[in-house]
C-alpha positions in Angstrom: 54.2 134.4 197.5 51.6 131.3 198.2 53.1 127.7 197.7 52.4 125.0 195.1 50.6 123.2 197.7 48.5 126.3 199.7 47.3 126.9 195.2 46.2 123.6 195.1 44.1 123.7 198.0 42.8 126.7 197.7 42.0 125.1 193.9 40.0 122.6 195.2 38.2 124.5 198.2 36.2 126.8 194.8 32.9 126.2 194.4 31.7 125.8 190.7 30.1 129.1 191.1 33.2 130.3 191.6 35.3 128.8 189.0 34.5 129.4 185.1 33.7 127.4 183.4 37.0 127.8 180.8 38.5 127.4 184.2 37.1 124.3 184.8 37.3 122.5 181.5 41.4 123.4 181.8 41.4 121.6 185.1 39.9 119.1 183.3 42.7 118.9 180.9 45.6 119.1 183.9 43.9 116.0 185.0 44.9 114.4 182.1 48.1 116.1 182.7 47.9 118.5 179.6 48.2 121.9 180.4 48.4 125.7 177.3 52.2 126.1 177.5 52.7 130.1 178.2 55.2 129.8 175.4 52.7 128.7 172.7 50.6 131.9 173.2 48.5 130.0 176.4 48.0 127.1 173.9 48.0 123.6 173.4 51.9 122.4 171.8 51.7 119.7 170.0 52.8 117.4 172.6 50.0 117.8 174.5 47.6 117.9 171.5 48.8 114.4 170.4 48.0 113.8 174.6 44.1 114.6 173.9 43.6 112.7 170.6 45.4 109.6 173.1 42.6 110.0 175.6 39.8 111.2 173.6 37.6 109.0 174.9 37.9 109.7 178.8 38.9 113.5 178.9 35.7 114.0 176.5 33.3 112.0 179.3 34.8 114.3 182.0 34.1 117.6 179.8 30.0 115.7 179.5 30.0 115.3 183.5 31.2 118.6 184.2 28.6 120.7 181.0 25.6 118.4 182.3 26.2 119.6 186.1 26.6 123.6 184.9 22.9 125.1 185.4 22.6 128.4 183.7 19.4 129.7 182.1 21.3 130.1 178.4 22.7 126.4 178.5 22.2 124.3 175.8 20.4 121.2 176.6 21.8 117.6 178.0 20.8 115.9 174.4 23.6 118.8 172.7 26.0 118.9 174.5 26.2 115.2 174.7 26.5 114.9 170.9 28.8 118.1 170.2 31.4 116.1 172.8 31.0 113.3 171.1 31.6 114.4 168.2 34.5 116.5 168.7 35.8 113.1 170.8 35.4 111.0 167.9 37.6 113.9 165.9 40.2 113.3 168.0 40.2 109.7 167.9 40.1 109.4 164.3 42.8 112.3 164.1 44.9 110.0 165.8 43.9 106.7 164.1 45.2 108.9 161.0 48.3 110.1 162.8 49.4 106.2 164.5 49.2 104.8 160.2 51.3 107.7 159.2 54.2 107.5 161.6 54.6 104.0 160.2 58.1 103.7 158.8 58.8 102.9 154.7 58.5 98.7 153.8 56.6 98.2 157.2 52.9 99.3 156.1 50.5 96.4 155.6 47.6 96.5 153.3 45.4 96.3 157.0 47.0 99.5 157.3 46.0 101.3 154.8 42.7 100.1 154.5 42.1 101.5 158.0 43.8 104.6 157.4 41.3 105.2 154.1 38.7 104.3 155.9 39.3 107.1 158.8 40.4 109.6 156.4 36.5 109.2 155.0 35.0 109.3 158.6 37.4 112.4 158.9 35.8 114.5 156.3 32.7 113.5 157.7 33.2 115.1 161.0 34.9 117.6 160.0 31.5 118.6 157.9 29.0 117.9 160.6 31.2 120.1 163.3 30.9 122.7 160.9 35.1 123.2 160.9 37.3 125.4 158.1 38.9 123.1 155.8 43.0 124.9 156.2 45.3 123.4 153.9 46.7 121.6 156.2 43.5 119.2 156.6 43.4 119.8 153.0 46.5 118.0 152.9 46.2 115.1 154.8 42.3 114.4 153.5 43.3 114.8 149.9 47.2 113.8 149.9 47.7 111.8 152.5 46.7 108.2 151.5 48.3 109.0 148.0 51.9 109.9 149.4 52.0 107.0 151.8 50.5 104.4 149.3 53.3 105.7 146.9 56.4 105.9 149.4 55.3 102.7 151.4 55.1 104.7 154.5 56.3 108.3 155.6 57.3 107.3 159.3 60.4 108.2 157.9 59.6 111.8 156.8 57.8 113.6 159.4 59.1 116.6 161.4 60.4 114.3 164.3 63.2 114.2 161.8 63.6 117.6 160.3 64.0 118.6 164.4 66.9 115.6 164.8 68.3 117.7 161.6 67.9 120.9 163.3 69.5 119.6 166.2 72.6 118.5 164.4 72.7 122.1 162.4 72.7 124.0 166.1 75.5 121.6 167.2 77.7 122.1 164.1 77.0 126.4 164.3 77.8 126.4 167.7 81.2 124.5 167.5 81.8 127.4 164.6 80.5 130.2 165.8 83.3 131.5 167.3 86.3 130.7 164.7 87.1 134.4 163.2 88.0 133.5 160.1 84.9 133.1 157.5 87.1 130.8 155.7 88.3 128.5 158.2 84.6 128.5 159.8 83.1 127.5 156.1 85.6 124.6 156.0 84.9 123.1 160.0 81.2 123.6 159.3 81.7 120.9 156.4 84.0 118.5 158.4 82.0 118.2 161.0 78.7 117.9 158.6 80.6 115.8 156.9 81.2 113.6 160.2 77.5 113.9 160.9 76.2 112.4 157.7 79.1 109.6 157.5 76.8 106.3 157.8 80.0 104.2 159.3 81.2 107.3 161.9 77.5 107.0 162.8 77.3 103.3 163.2 80.3 103.6 165.6 78.6 106.4 167.7 75.6 104.4 167.9 77.9 101.3 168.8 79.8 103.0 170.9 76.5 104.8 172.8 75.3 101.1 173.1 77.4 99.9 175.0 78.2 102.3 177.4 74.3 102.3 178.4 73.8 100.8 181.9 72.5 97.2 181.9 70.6 97.0 185.1 67.9 99.4 184.3 66.0 96.5 181.8 62.4 96.8 181.0 60.6 94.1 183.2 58.2 91.4 180.9 55.8 93.3 183.3 56.2 96.6 181.7 56.4 95.3 177.9 53.4 93.6 178.7 51.5 96.2 179.9 52.4 98.5 177.3 51.2 95.9 174.2 47.9 95.8 176.4 47.4 98.9 176.3 48.3 99.6 172.1 45.4 96.8 171.5 43.4 98.8 173.6 44.0 101.6 171.3 43.9 99.9 168.1 40.6 98.5 169.8 39.0 101.8 170.3 39.7 103.0 167.0 38.3 100.5 165.7 35.2 101.1 167.0 35.1 104.4 166.2 35.8 103.7 162.6 32.3 101.4 162.7 30.8 104.0 164.6 30.9 107.1 162.8 30.5 104.7 159.3 26.8 104.5 160.2 27.1 108.7 160.1 24.2 109.0 163.5 26.3 112.6 163.6 24.0 115.5 163.5 25.3 118.5 162.1 26.0 121.0 164.8 24.1 124.4 163.7 25.5 128.0 164.6 23.6 130.5 166.7 23.7 132.9 163.3 22.5 129.6 161.5 19.2 128.9 163.7 18.1 132.6 163.9 18.4 132.9 160.2 16.4 129.4 159.8 13.7 131.8 162.6 13.8 134.6 160.6 13.3 132.9 156.7 9.4 132.3 157.0 9.1 135.8 158.3 11.0 137.3 155.3 9.3 135.1 153.0 5.6 136.7 154.2 7.2 139.9 154.0 7.9 139.2 150.9 4.7 137.8 149.4 2.9 140.7 151.4 4.3 143.1 149.2 4.2 141.0 146.0 0.4 140.9 146.9 0.3 145.7 147.3 1.8 145.2 144.2 -0.5 143.9 142.4 -3.2 144.7 143.9 -1.5 148.7 143.3 -1.0 147.8 139.2 -4.5 146.5 138.9 -6.3 149.6 139.9 
């Protein structure tokens, strides 16, 4: 078996003719630590999708450079490649803006957060239409119901799937603790007691306090690390606002599929044939 080092060496030595375009794009994703998960059907999982949205601008910049370097007789023009990639880049950045605002917890959103979310939703609707993407139930839920729900509840961050996953973990812990009890009655009673313990506020507070006291205190974040995180957030917010302003100019052309382009070419021919048949039919009727 080849070692990881030799595999990476062989991969780096391949020329562009040896690497398919899809594989080259996957290598660009790997550069940003984004890779399809085998357990997820060879597709990107939720964590990777969030990473794509977070790093959309540099990621799509590299993809544009890669696609423009390809030489093929059936390749799109440079303008089409750049325009389409920029449209999908802006969709990812807009989704990241929406996700960031919807993750704000209850009671914390400001009027500015609501205004940004509303602008981002309008931009997403526009960009989604320009890209010719399908309006699935999930995207319908985001576009038509997310803002109203966030406004009514004053923040959705406490109700996202992260908390549901946490509840699933607690449920699994309880089930693992009681699954070997032979008596079903005793198993049900033990399950109820453990569930009550995990949901008791006083017990949860005591456990949290104990865990905090048991933590090692010498691994504190340095001021440099904290300031770096603040700077990254400010840059990300500035990127979100820049994309909001760009999309509101409505300059993205609509992506036309190959089928629609061919249909547009055939319509004049079909019209001319129809008019020809109509003229012949009138002539025959006149005779």
